[in-house]
C-alpha positions as CSV (number, residue, x, y, z in Angstrom):
1,M,-14.1,-22.1,57.2
2,A,-14.2,-18.3,57.1
3,S,-10.8,-18.1,58.8
4,F,-9.4,-20.5,56.2
5,E,-10.7,-18.2,53.4
6,G,-9.3,-15.0,55.0
7,S,-5.8,-16.6,55.5
8,L,-5.8,-17.9,52.0
9,D,-6.7,-14.5,50.6
10,R,-3.7,-12.9,52.4
11,R,-1.3,-15.7,51.5
12,Y,-2.3,-16.0,47.9
13,R,-1.6,-12.4,46.8
14,G,1.4,-12.2,44.6
15,E,2.5,-15.8,45.0
16,H,3.0,-18.5,42.6
17,P,0.1,-21.2,42.6
18,V,2.6,-23.9,43.8
19,R,3.2,-21.9,47.0
20,T,-0.5,-21.5,47.4
21,L,-1.0,-25.3,47.1
22,L,1.6,-25.8,49.7
23,Y,-0.2,-23.4,51.9
24,L,-3.5,-25.1,51.2
25,F,-2.2,-28.4,52.5
26,R,-0.4,-27.0,55.5
27,K,-2.8,-28.5,58.0
28,D,-2.2,-32.0,56.6
29,R,1.6,-31.8,56.2
30,W,2.2,-34.6,58.7
31,R,-0.3,-36.9,57.0
32,L,1.3,-36.2,53.6
33,A,4.7,-36.9,55.1
34,A,3.5,-40.2,56.4
35,A,1.9,-40.9,53.0
36,L,5.2,-40.2,51.3
37,V,6.9,-42.8,53.5
38,V,4.2,-45.4,52.9
39,F,4.2,-44.8,49.1
40,T,8.0,-45.2,49.0
41,V,7.8,-48.6,50.7
42,K,4.9,-49.9,48.8
43,H,6.2,-48.7,45.4
44,S,9.8,-50.0,46.0
45,P,9.3,-53.3,44.1
46,I,9.1,-51.3,40.9
47,W,12.7,-50.2,41.1
48,L,14.0,-53.1,43.2
49,L,12.9,-55.7,40.5
50,P,15.8,-55.0,38.0
51,L,18.2,-55.5,41.0
52,V,16.6,-58.8,41.9
53,T,16.7,-59.8,38.2
54,A,20.4,-58.9,38.1
55,A,21.0,-61.0,41.2
56,I,19.1,-64.0,39.7
57,V,21.0,-63.8,36.3
58,D,24.4,-63.5,38.1
59,T,23.5,-66.5,40.4
60,V,22.7,-68.6,37.4
61,V,25.4,-67.5,35.0
62,M,28.3,-67.2,37.5
63,H,27.1,-70.1,39.8
64,L,27.1,-67.8,42.9
65,P,25.7,-69.0,46.3
66,L,21.9,-69.4,46.3
67,E,21.6,-67.4,49.6
68,R,21.9,-64.3,47.5
69,L,19.1,-65.3,45.4
70,W,16.8,-66.3,48.2
71,S,17.4,-63.1,50.2
72,S,16.6,-60.9,47.2
73,V,13.5,-62.9,46.3
74,G,12.3,-63.0,50.0
75,L,12.6,-59.3,50.4
76,T,10.7,-58.5,47.2
77,M,7.9,-61.0,48.1
78,L,7.5,-59.5,51.6
79,I,7.1,-56.0,50.2
80,L,4.6,-57.3,47.6
81,I,2.6,-59.1,50.3
82,V,2.2,-55.9,52.4
83,N,1.4,-53.8,49.4
84,T,-2.4,-54.0,49.8
85,P,-2.6,-52.8,53.4
86,L,0.0,-50.1,52.7
87,H,-1.9,-49.0,49.6
88,L,-5.1,-48.6,51.6
89,L,-3.2,-46.6,54.2
90,W,-1.8,-44.5,51.4
91,V,-5.2,-43.8,50.0
92,R,-6.6,-42.9,53.4
93,L,-3.7,-40.5,54.1
94,L,-3.4,-38.8,50.7
95,H,-7.0,-38.8,49.4
96,G,-8.4,-37.9,52.8
97,S,-6.2,-34.8,52.8
98,V,-7.1,-33.9,49.2
99,R,-10.8,-34.3,49.9
100,R,-10.6,-32.2,53.1
101,T,-8.7,-29.5,51.4
102,G,-11.1,-29.5,48.4
103,T,-14.0,-29.1,50.8
104,A,-12.3,-26.3,52.7
105,L,-11.5,-24.6,49.4
106,R,-15.1,-24.8,48.2
107,S,-16.2,-23.4,51.6
108,A,-13.7,-20.6,51.2
109,L,-15.1,-19.7,47.8
110,C,-18.7,-19.8,49.1
111,T,-17.7,-17.6,52.0
112,R,-16.0,-15.1,49.7
113,M,-19.0,-15.0,47.4
114,Q,-21.2,-14.1,50.4
115,Q,-18.7,-11.4,51.3
116,L,-18.4,-9.8,47.8
117,S,-20.5,-6.8,46.9
118,I,-23.8,-7.0,44.9
119,G,-22.1,-5.0,42.2
120,Y,-19.5,-7.9,41.7
121,H,-22.3,-10.4,41.5
122,T,-24.2,-8.2,39.0
123,R,-21.2,-8.2,36.7
124,T,-20.1,-11.8,37.2
125,S,-22.1,-14.7,35.7
126,A,-23.5,-17.2,38.3
127,G,-22.5,-19.9,35.9
128,V,-18.9,-18.7,36.0
129,L,-18.9,-18.8,39.8
130,Q,-20.5,-22.2,39.8
131,T,-17.7,-23.5,37.5
132,K,-15.0,-22.2,39.9
133,V,-16.6,-23.9,42.9
134,V,-17.3,-27.2,41.2
135,R,-15.0,-27.7,38.2
136,D,-11.9,-25.7,39.2
137,V,-11.7,-27.3,42.7
138,E,-12.2,-30.7,41.2
139,T,-9.4,-30.0,38.8
140,V,-7.1,-29.0,41.6
141,E,-8.0,-32.2,43.4
142,Q,-7.3,-34.3,40.4
143,M,-4.0,-32.5,39.8
144,V,-2.8,-33.3,43.3
145,Q,-4.0,-36.9,43.2
146,Q,-2.5,-37.7,39.8
147,T,0.7,-35.9,40.6
148,A,1.0,-37.8,43.8
149,E,0.0,-41.2,42.3
150,I,1.8,-41.0,39.0
151,G,4.4,-38.3,39.6
152,L,5.6,-39.5,42.9
153,G,5.9,-43.1,41.5
154,A,8.0,-41.9,38.7
155,V,10.1,-39.8,41.0
156,T,10.7,-42.7,43.4
157,V,11.6,-45.0,40.5
158,L,14.1,-42.4,39.2
159,I,15.7,-41.8,42.6
160,G,15.8,-45.6,43.5
161,G,17.1,-46.6,40.0
162,L,19.7,-44.0,39.8
163,A,20.9,-44.8,43.4
164,I,21.3,-48.5,42.4
165,I,23.1,-47.7,39.2
166,A,25.4,-45.3,41.1
167,V,26.4,-48.3,43.4
168,R,26.5,-51.1,40.9
169,T,27.6,-49.4,37.6
170,P,28.7,-45.8,38.3
171,E,30.2,-45.5,34.9
172,F,26.7,-45.4,33.3
173,L,25.4,-42.7,35.8
174,P,26.4,-39.7,33.6
175,V,24.3,-41.1,30.7
176,F,21.3,-41.4,32.8
177,F,21.8,-37.9,34.2
178,L,21.9,-36.7,30.6
179,V,18.4,-38.1,29.8
180,V,16.6,-36.3,32.7
181,P,17.8,-32.7,32.1
182,V,17.2,-32.9,28.3
183,A,13.6,-34.2,29.0
184,A,13.1,-31.4,31.6
185,L,14.2,-28.9,29.0
186,L,11.5,-30.2,26.6
187,V,8.9,-29.7,29.3
188,A,10.1,-26.1,30.1
189,R,10.0,-25.2,26.4
190,L,6.4,-26.4,25.9
191,R,4.9,-25.5,29.3
192,G,4.5,-21.8,28.4
193,R,2.3,-22.7,25.4
194,L,0.4,-25.2,27.4
195,R,-0.5,-22.7,30.1
196,T,-1.8,-20.2,27.5
197,H,-3.9,-22.8,25.8
198,N,-5.2,-24.1,29.1
199,E,-6.2,-20.6,30.1
200,D,-8.0,-20.0,26.8
201,F,-9.9,-23.3,27.2
202,R,-10.8,-22.6,30.8
203,Q,-12.3,-19.2,29.9
204,E,-14.3,-20.8,27.0
205,V,-15.7,-23.4,29.4
206,E,-16.7,-20.8,31.9
207,H,-18.5,-18.9,29.1
208,L,-20.3,-22.1,28.1
209,S,-21.4,-22.6,31.8
210,S,-22.7,-19.1,31.7
211,R,-24.6,-19.7,28.4
212,V,-26.1,-23.0,29.7
213,S,-27.3,-21.2,32.9
214,E,-28.8,-18.5,30.7
215,M,-30.5,-20.9,28.4
216,T,-32.2,-22.8,31.2
217,R,-33.3,-19.5,32.8
218,L,-34.9,-18.4,29.5
219,I,-36.4,-21.7,28.5
220,T,-40.0,-20.7,29.1
221,I,-39.5,-17.4,27.1
222,T,-37.8,-19.4,24.4
223,R,-40.6,-21.9,24.0
224,A,-43.3,-19.3,24.3
225,H,-42.0,-17.4,21.3
226,G,-40.8,-20.4,19.3
227,L,-37.2,-19.3,19.5
228,E,-35.6,-22.8,20.0
229,R,-33.5,-22.5,16.9
230,D,-32.2,-19.1,17.9
231,A,-31.3,-20.3,21.4
232,L,-29.6,-23.4,19.9
233,R,-27.8,-21.2,17.4
234,R,-26.4,-19.1,20.2
235,M,-25.4,-22.3,22.1
236,D,-23.8,-23.8,19.0
237,D,-21.6,-20.8,18.6
238,T,-20.4,-21.2,22.2
239,L,-20.0,-24.9,21.7
240,R,-18.0,-24.4,18.5
241,R,-15.6,-22.1,20.3
242,V,-15.2,-24.6,23.1
243,L,-14.6,-27.4,20.5
244,D,-12.0,-25.3,18.6
245,S,-10.1,-24.3,21.8
246,G,-10.3,-27.9,23.0
247,R,-8.9,-29.2,19.7
248,R,-6.1,-26.8,19.8
249,L,-5.2,-27.9,23.4
250,D,-5.5,-31.6,22.5
251,L,-3.3,-31.2,19.3
252,L,-0.6,-29.3,21.5
253,N,-0.8,-32.0,24.1
254,G,-0.6,-34.7,21.4
255,R,2.4,-33.1,19.8
256,F,4.0,-32.7,23.2
257,A,3.5,-36.5,24.0
258,S,4.6,-37.7,20.6
259,L,7.8,-35.6,20.6
260,S,8.7,-36.8,24.1
261,W,8.1,-40.4,23.3
262,V,10.2,-40.3,20.1
263,F,12.9,-38.4,21.8
264,L,13.2,-40.7,24.8
265,N,13.1,-43.9,22.7
266,L,15.9,-42.6,20.5
267,L,17.9,-41.9,23.5
268,G,17.1,-45.4,24.8
269,I,18.2,-47.2,21.6
270,C,21.5,-45.2,21.5
271,F,22.1,-46.0,25.2
272,L,21.3,-49.7,24.9
273,S,23.6,-50.1,21.8
274,G,26.4,-48.4,23.7
275,A,26.0,-50.5,26.7
276,A,25.9,-53.7,24.5
277,L,29.2,-52.7,22.8
278,I,30.9,-52.0,26.2
279,A,29.9,-55.4,27.5
280,Y,30.8,-57.1,24.3
281,F,34.3,-55.7,24.2
282,E,34.7,-55.8,28.0
283,I,35.7,-52.1,28.2
284,W,34.2,-51.9,31.7
285,A,33.9,-54.7,34.2
286,I,30.2,-55.4,34.2
287,T,28.5,-58.7,34.8
288,P,25.7,-60.3,32.6
289,G,23.3,-59.4,35.5
290,D,24.4,-55.7,35.2
291,V,23.6,-55.7,31.5
292,V,20.1,-57.1,32.2
293,M,19.7,-54.6,35.1
294,L,20.8,-51.7,32.9
295,S,18.5,-52.8,30.1
296,A,15.5,-53.0,32.5
297,F,16.3,-49.7,34.1
298,L,16.6,-48.1,30.8
299,T,12.9,-48.9,30.1
300,T,11.9,-48.1,33.6
301,L,13.6,-44.8,33.9
302,T,12.6,-43.7,30.4
303,N,9.0,-44.5,31.1
304,S,9.3,-42.6,34.4
305,T,10.7,-39.6,32.7
306,S,8.0,-39.8,30.0
307,T,5.4,-40.0,32.8
308,L,6.7,-36.9,34.4
309,M,6.7,-35.1,31.1
310,G,3.2,-36.3,30.5
311,L,2.1,-34.7,33.8
312,A,2.9,-31.3,32.5
313,P,-0.6,-30.7,31.0
314,V,-2.3,-31.9,34.1
315,V,-0.1,-29.8,36.4
316,T,-0.6,-26.8,34.0
317,K,-4.4,-27.2,34.0
318,G,-4.5,-27.6,37.8
319,L,-2.3,-24.5,38.4
320,E,-4.6,-22.6,36.0
321,S,-7.5,-23.6,38.1
322,V,-5.7,-22.3,41.2
323,R,-5.3,-19.1,39.4
324,S,-9.0,-19.2,38.4
325,I,-10.0,-19.7,42.1
326,G,-7.7,-16.9,43.0
327,E,-9.8,-14.5,40.9
328,V,-12.6,-14.9,43.4
329,L,-10.4,-15.1,46.5
330,Q,-8.6,-12.0,45.5
331,A,-11.6,-10.0,44.3
332,P,-11.3,-6.7,46.2
333,E,-15.0,-5.6,46.2
334,L,-15.8,-6.8,49.8
335,E,-18.3,-5.5,52.2
336,Y,-16.2,-4.7,55.2
337,N,-18.0,-5.1,58.5
338,A,-15.2,-6.3,60.8
339,G,-14.7,-4.1,63.9
340,K,-17.8,-2.0,63.2
341,T,-20.7,-1.4,65.6
342,E,-23.2,-4.3,65.7
343,V,-26.9,-3.3,65.4
344,T,-29.0,-4.8,68.2
345,E,-32.1,-2.4,67.9
346,V,-33.6,-0.5,65.0
347,R,-36.3,2.2,65.4
348,G,-36.5,2.8,61.7
349,A,-35.4,6.5,61.3
350,V,-33.5,6.9,58.0
351,E,-31.9,10.1,56.9
352,F,-30.2,10.8,53.5
353,Q,-27.7,13.7,53.6
354,G,-26.6,14.9,50.2
355,V,-26.1,11.4,48.9
356,H,-24.4,10.7,45.6
357,Y,-23.8,7.3,44.1
358,A,-22.1,6.5,40.7
359,Y,-21.7,3.0,39.3
360,R,-18.3,2.0,38.1
361,N,-17.7,3.0,34.4
362,A,-21.0,4.8,34.3
363,G,-21.1,8.4,33.0
364,A,-23.6,10.2,35.1
365,P,-24.3,9.4,38.8
366,A,-27.3,7.1,39.5
367,V,-28.3,9.1,42.5
368,R,-27.3,12.8,43.1
369,D,-27.8,15.2,45.9
370,F,-30.5,12.9,47.5
371,T,-31.6,14.4,50.8
372,L,-34.5,13.0,52.7
373,S,-35.5,12.3,56.3
374,V,-37.8,9.3,56.9
375,A,-39.4,9.0,60.3
376,P,-39.9,5.6,62.1
377,G,-42.9,3.8,60.8
378,E,-43.3,6.1,57.8
379,T,-44.0,4.7,54.3
380,V,-42.1,6.4,51.5
381,A,-42.9,5.6,47.9
382,L,-40.3,6.2,45.1
383,V,-41.8,6.8,41.7
384,G,-40.4,7.9,38.3
385,A,-39.3,6.6,34.9
386,S,-37.0,3.7,34.4
387,G,-33.4,4.8,35.2
388,A,-34.5,7.5,37.6
389,G,-32.5,6.0,40.4
390,K,-35.2,4.3,42.5
391,S,-33.6,0.8,42.7
392,T,-30.3,2.5,43.6
393,V,-31.9,4.2,46.6
394,L,-33.3,0.9,47.8
395,N,-29.8,-0.7,47.5
396,L,-28.4,2.1,49.5
397,V,-31.1,1.5,52.2
398,I,-30.3,-2.2,52.3
399,G,-26.5,-1.4,52.4
400,F,-25.7,-3.4,49.2
401,I,-23.8,-0.2,48.0
402,R,-22.3,2.7,50.0
403,P,-22.7,6.4,49.0
404,T,-20.0,7.8,46.7
405,S,-20.4,11.0,48.8
406,G,-22.8,12.1,51.5
407,R,-24.1,10.1,54.3
408,I,-27.0,7.8,55.3
409,L,-28.0,7.8,59.0
410,L,-29.8,5.0,60.7
411,D,-31.4,6.1,63.9
412,G,-28.8,8.9,64.0
413,T,-25.7,6.7,63.2
414,D,-23.8,6.8,60.0
415,M,-24.4,3.5,58.2
416,N,-20.7,3.4,57.3
417,D,-19.9,2.8,60.9
418,L,-22.4,-0.1,61.3
419,D,-22.0,-3.9,60.8
420,L,-24.5,-4.1,58.1
421,R,-24.9,-7.9,58.5
422,T,-26.5,-7.3,61.9
423,Y,-28.5,-4.4,60.6
424,R,-30.1,-6.7,57.9
425,H,-31.5,-8.9,60.6
426,F,-34.1,-6.1,61.0
427,V,-34.8,-5.7,57.2
428,S,-37.1,-7.6,54.9
429,V,-37.2,-7.3,51.2
430,V,-40.1,-8.3,48.9
431,P,-38.8,-8.0,45.3
432,Q,-40.7,-7.9,42.1
433,E,-39.8,-11.5,41.3
434,S,-40.3,-13.6,44.5
435,I,-37.3,-15.8,45.1
436,L,-38.1,-19.3,46.3
437,F,-35.9,-22.4,46.6
438,E,-36.5,-26.0,46.0
439,G,-38.1,-26.9,49.3
440,T,-41.3,-27.0,51.2
441,V,-43.7,-24.1,52.0
442,R,-42.6,-24.2,55.6
443,E,-38.9,-24.1,54.7
444,N,-39.4,-21.1,52.3
445,V,-41.5,-19.1,54.7
446,A,-39.2,-19.8,57.8
447,Y,-35.9,-19.5,55.9
448,G,-33.3,-18.2,58.3
449,M,-35.9,-18.5,61.2
450,E,-34.9,-22.0,62.4
451,H,-36.8,-21.6,65.7
452,A,-40.1,-20.6,64.1
453,D,-42.9,-23.1,65.0
454,D,-46.0,-24.1,63.0
455,D,-48.1,-21.5,64.7
456,A,-45.7,-18.7,63.7
457,V,-45.6,-20.0,60.2
458,R,-49.4,-20.3,59.9
459,Q,-49.9,-16.8,61.3
460,A,-47.5,-15.3,58.8
461,L,-49.3,-17.2,56.0
462,R,-52.7,-16.0,57.3
463,D,-51.5,-12.3,57.4
464,A,-50.1,-12.7,53.8
465,N,-53.5,-14.1,52.6
466,A,-51.7,-17.3,51.8
467,L,-53.0,-19.8,54.3
468,E,-56.1,-20.7,52.4
469,F,-54.3,-21.8,49.2
470,V,-51.5,-23.5,51.2
471,E,-54.0,-25.6,53.1
472,R,-55.4,-26.8,49.7
473,L,-52.0,-28.0,48.6
474,P,-51.4,-31.8,48.6
475,Q,-49.1,-31.8,51.7
476,G,-50.0,-28.3,53.1
477,L,-47.0,-26.8,54.7
478,E,-44.8,-29.8,53.7
479,T,-45.7,-29.2,49.9
480,V,-42.5,-28.9,47.8
481,V,-42.9,-25.6,45.8
482,G,-40.4,-26.6,43.0
483,D,-37.5,-24.8,41.7
484,N,-38.1,-21.1,42.3
485,G,-41.7,-21.9,43.2
486,A,-42.4,-23.3,39.7
487,R,-45.5,-25.2,41.0
488,L,-47.1,-22.0,42.2
489,S,-48.8,-19.2,40.5
490,G,-47.3,-15.7,40.5
491,G,-49.6,-14.4,43.2
492,Q,-49.1,-17.4,45.3
493,R,-45.3,-17.1,45.1
494,Q,-45.6,-13.4,46.0
495,R,-47.7,-14.0,49.0
496,L,-45.3,-16.7,50.3
497,A,-42.5,-14.0,49.9
498,I,-44.7,-11.6,52.0
499,A,-45.1,-14.3,54.6
500,R,-41.4,-14.8,54.7
501,A,-41.0,-11.1,55.4
502,L,-43.8,-11.0,58.0
503,I,-42.4,-13.8,60.1
504,R,-39.1,-11.9,60.5
505,D,-41.0,-8.9,62.1
506,P,-38.7,-6.4,60.3
507,R,-38.3,-2.7,61.3
508,V,-37.3,-1.6,57.8
509,L,-39.3,-3.0,54.8
510,I,-38.3,-2.8,51.2
511,L,-41.0,-3.4,48.5
512,D,-39.5,-3.4,45.0
513,E,-42.4,-3.5,42.4
514,A,-44.0,-6.2,44.7
515,T,-47.3,-6.2,42.7
516,S,-46.3,-5.2,39.2
517,A,-46.3,-8.7,37.7
518,L,-49.7,-9.8,39.2
519,D,-53.3,-9.9,37.8
520,T,-56.0,-7.8,39.4
521,R,-57.3,-10.4,41.8
522,S,-53.8,-11.5,42.9
523,E,-52.8,-7.8,43.3
524,A,-55.8,-7.2,45.5
525,L,-54.9,-10.1,47.8
526,V,-51.2,-9.0,47.9
527,Q,-52.2,-5.4,48.6
528,Q,-54.3,-6.5,51.6
529,A,-51.3,-8.5,52.8
530,L,-49.0,-5.6,52.3
531,G,-51.3,-3.3,54.3
532,R,-50.7,-5.6,57.3
533,L,-47.0,-5.9,56.6
534,L,-46.5,-2.1,56.4
535,H,-48.2,-1.3,59.8
536,G,-45.7,0.1,62.3
537,R,-42.6,-0.3,60.0
538,T,-40.4,2.1,58.1
539,T,-41.2,1.2,54.5
540,F,-39.6,2.1,51.2
541,V,-41.8,1.3,48.2
542,V,-40.9,1.3,44.5
543,A,-43.7,1.0,42.0
544,H,-44.6,1.9,38.5
545,R,-48.4,1.6,39.1
546,L,-49.2,4.8,41.0
547,S,-52.5,3.2,42.3
548,T,-50.3,1.0,44.6
549,V,-48.6,4.0,46.3
550,R,-51.5,6.4,46.7
551,N,-51.8,5.5,50.4
552,A,-48.0,6.2,51.2
553,D,-47.3,8.8,53.7
554,R,-45.1,10.5,51.2
555,I,-44.3,10.0,47.5
556,V,-40.9,10.9,46.2
557,V,-40.8,11.6,42.5
558,M,-37.4,11.0,41.0
559,R,-35.7,12.0,37.7
560,D,-32.1,11.3,36.6
561,G,-31.2,10.4,40.1
562,A,-32.5,13.5,41.8
563,I,-35.7,14.4,43.7
564,Q,-38.2,16.3,41.6
565,E,-41.0,16.7,44.2
566,I,-42.2,15.2,47.4
567,G,-45.7,15.1,48.9
568,S,-48.7,13.0,49.6
569,H,-50.8,11.7,46.7
570,E,-53.4,14.5,47.0
571,E,-50.7,17.2,47.5
572,L,-48.8,16.2,44.4
573,L,-52.0,16.0,42.2
574,R,-53.0,19.5,43.4
575,R,-49.6,20.8,42.3
576,G,-50.0,19.6,38.8
577,G,-46.3,18.7,38.5
578,A,-44.4,15.7,37.5
579,Y,-46.5,13.3,39.6
580,A,-49.7,14.5,38.1
581,A,-48.2,14.1,34.6
582,L,-47.4,10.5,35.4
583,Q,-50.9,9.9,36.8
584,S,-52.5,11.3,33.7
585,A,-50.2,9.2,31.4
586,Q,-51.2,6.0,33.3
587,L,-55.0,6.9,33.3
588,A,-54.8,7.5,29.6
């Protein structure tokens, strides 16, 4: 599916959403062509019926041969009989194509989200992205299905009906041709306003999705502090905006539908009156059957035109969803790895050479003139006040962000020249908040290690001081941990995260406040596990508790993105500088 996403991204740029849709369905074009033929045949009774009615009336009134009657009725009955198998074939061809394309589009979005930078994900709500993958793709599917089902039916009726009128009563054809352009003009006049309101409504729904995601994430904090009313008040404001936007959109759609209905029926009355007068005074040579046929076609073609006009909101909403999806598929903040050197082995030597990094729209750089050489197997701790640049350095090591200036060398090679996806196979991260998914203990520990057996999982749990509590769980390794490990304590979750890092046998290890949220006993167990994890690996540790970094080979004290001092725990205390001041503040 990745190739699909890449092609779509190139094709989408600067193009109208309709052209994008045509490109989306390019692989199913022959199925769609066959579906069009099948639909035309199965739907033909709708526009053939007035012609059959005219033949019956003329046969009765003018006493024509009955063969004309039987042939018309027989043809119509044959088409009606085969309607069911043809309809099932139509559903298989059309809906199958729509479902396949929708699945491919969702895969393209997910692929793109995996390629986008961490900075993009930091700025973009997960709820908004979820809405694009679920709701917007569904809206596109519904638009195509409804346009094909309803719109194609209306179009075939219009074409078939106008063709019959052109053959039977060509004098009336100009009148019918007048109805369609006038109706189309109405659609064009209102479509601009519909698009604007649909875009506003879509953005409000995305904001609502983000709010719901935020509310569920903060539910424990809300309950713990008795803030339910405040949370509901924030949600009510968002719901009210969605309500107001939806009402405005509904009123505009309602006004659009009402005006089109009144207009088309007024035209219909005028047309029918004129046809009756022409037949009454015998101005043109038309039969009684023609009068009945024209009357029937008047209603049929008017309804078809009204149907096409009624599809305008559906099409507008669907095209807006195409644009919404394009916001992700066009997002330029990609991590480019194509054509770069794949990493097959890592010793763990990391060298920063005058590294600067500034976040977008930020005033001062987050990291400036950062120069440091880390030997393979060395443990380096980063300490300092919040905002000192510690987490930015970790993100630079992982490759989530690239230096604004300067270089980072991995085993002597500039990381800008490396395929970072292959490099990260040798990296493990233990964050402050352990991230677990709804699955078993085994699945969480062996995530991404499909070939890891039970012995490897148990050994990783043992080294992480987690095997004892896991064996006490109801189903052991097969125990489901709940959403984000909700059925486990903080210390247990963190030890599972360490076990996940251990089983990967990383060469570069990132510990970001791995013990800051734990109680004393849990911290002691985690520290023992970390001691085993650090052995023989290049490790970068960020910690506020200086007691957790005292055994690091070197401690780097940072301030305002720059290095203040470097040394071991004892050396820095002897100097009596910034590190000693931090130590005194924590002991106090």
